[in-house]
N, C-alpha and C positions, 0 to 999 in steps of 0.2 A: 522696213522704209518707216522714217520716223513721219510724225502727223504733221499736217499743214496746220499751223499756228495761228488763229485769229484773236486780236486784242481789240476791245471796244473801249473806247476812252471818253471821257465828259469832264466836269471840274472835280466834283466832290466824289465821285464814284458811290453815290448812293442812289441815284435816280435813272438816268438815260442809260449810262454804260452797263450797270448790271442788268437793268431790264433787257436790253439788248443782247447780252449773253444769255439769258435765258432763253430769249427766241431763237437764238443760233444753236443752242443746245437741243431744243425741241425738233428744230429742223434738221439737225445733223442727225438724229435717231429716226425721223420720219424718213430721211432720205439713204438710210443704211451706210451712212458714213462714221458712225462710232468706231473710236481707233484709229481713223484717218484724219480726223479734223479735230483739234482742240481748241477749246473757247476760253479766253479770261477777260477779264475788265479791271480798268484802273482810272486813276482821276490825276488830274494835272495839279490838284492842291492837295496838301497834307492837312488840311483844318477838319476833315472828317474821318481821319486815319483810324481804321480799327471800328468804324461804326456799323451797323447792319442797314440793309436796303429800307429806304424810307417806306414808311407802311402805306402812303397813298400810291409808291408805284405796285407794291405788293398786291394791294386791292386792284388796281388797273390791270396788273397781268392776270389775276384770277377772274376779273369779270370778261378779259380776252379769251379765256379758257386754257390758260396755264396753270399747272397744278403745284401746290405747295409741297414741300418746304422750299422756300428761295434761300438757300443757304449763302450768306455774304458776308464779308467783312471787307470794308473800305479801305484801299490802300493806293499809294501815290506811285506812279511809273517813274523810274530813272533810267539812263541811257543804258546802263550795263544790261537792265533787264530788257529794254525795249529792242535791242538788237537780237534777240531770242526769238521775235515773233517774225512771222512770214507777211501778214497783212494786218495793219493798224488802222482801225475804224474811228477817227475822231468825230465829235458830233457838231462842232462848230468851226467856223473859219481860224477863231483864235487858238483852238485846241490843235488843229492842223499845224498852223504856224510855229507852235512852241514844239509840237513833235518833229517838223521837219527841221528846225533849229539844233534838237538833239541829234537827229540823225547826221547833220553836219559836222558835228563833233566827234563821230565816231572814228576810231582810228583806221589810218589807211588799210585799205584791204579787207575791211570787216564786211561781213554780210549785213545788208541793210534791209528794213523791211519796206514793203510798198505801203505808202501813207495814202489813204482816198477816203474824204469823207462819207459817212454812213449812207447820206442820201444820194450821192453820186450812182447809187444802186438802184434806185426807183425806175421802175418801167418807162415812165416817160420823162425821165431828168433829162433836161436840155445840156448836154455836155458843154455847152459853152457860157453856162450860167455861172456867175461870179459864185466864190463860196459862200459869201454872206446871204446869198439868195435860197441857199440850201441846207442852212442849219438847221438842227433838231434843236430848237429853243428850250430853254430850261424851265418846266413847269413849276419849279419850287414854289415862287411866289404866288402863285394861284391856287384855286382850289381843287377838288378832287376832279371835276370835269376836264381840266387842262391835263392831268395825267392821263385820264381815259383816251383823250384825243390824242396825244402824244404817244401811247401804246399803238393806237390804232393806225396813224400815221406811219411810225417806224416799222411795222410790220410789211408795209410795201416794199420796201430794201430786201428783205430777208432771202427772197427766191435768188436776186441778182448776187447776192454776197455767197449764197451757196454754191451758184454755177461758178464764180470766181475761184471758189476753194476747189472745185473738181477741176478747173483748168491747171490751177498751181499744183494739183496733184498727178495731173498729167504730164506736167513739165518736169517731174522729178524722174 
């Protein structure tokens, strides 16, 4: 059986989405899902293509208990690749909208991914909350404290995402 494929998406693929991928990979290991769930990350913009993860993100991950090295090279998501994922996890409403537009362009009868915002998986998330209220905001223009806070807040969604990955596995 092929693994369930999870893709995290932010703008440049150097802060939020690679951090989310690190968190999910650690949870996959902890939950005995290695080989059953695969994780990737990408950005909606090409501007940071090929760049490593932001140093402030790496430090925030390390402070939160994740182990280095955080091997990463920023990349941009394209429609042909997008269709190869099962669950796509955008960080903001704008990311989600762009990804849904891409999915709408898929050839007829293509398998398309489920697109659900990262914070929809928080334990106390209001299912009726508009996407703009559940965004993982970009810490890029703030100091290290914003990166630390972003990582702490993002961790809340990890158990729910792992539970969804298990559901997707059971559906296969």
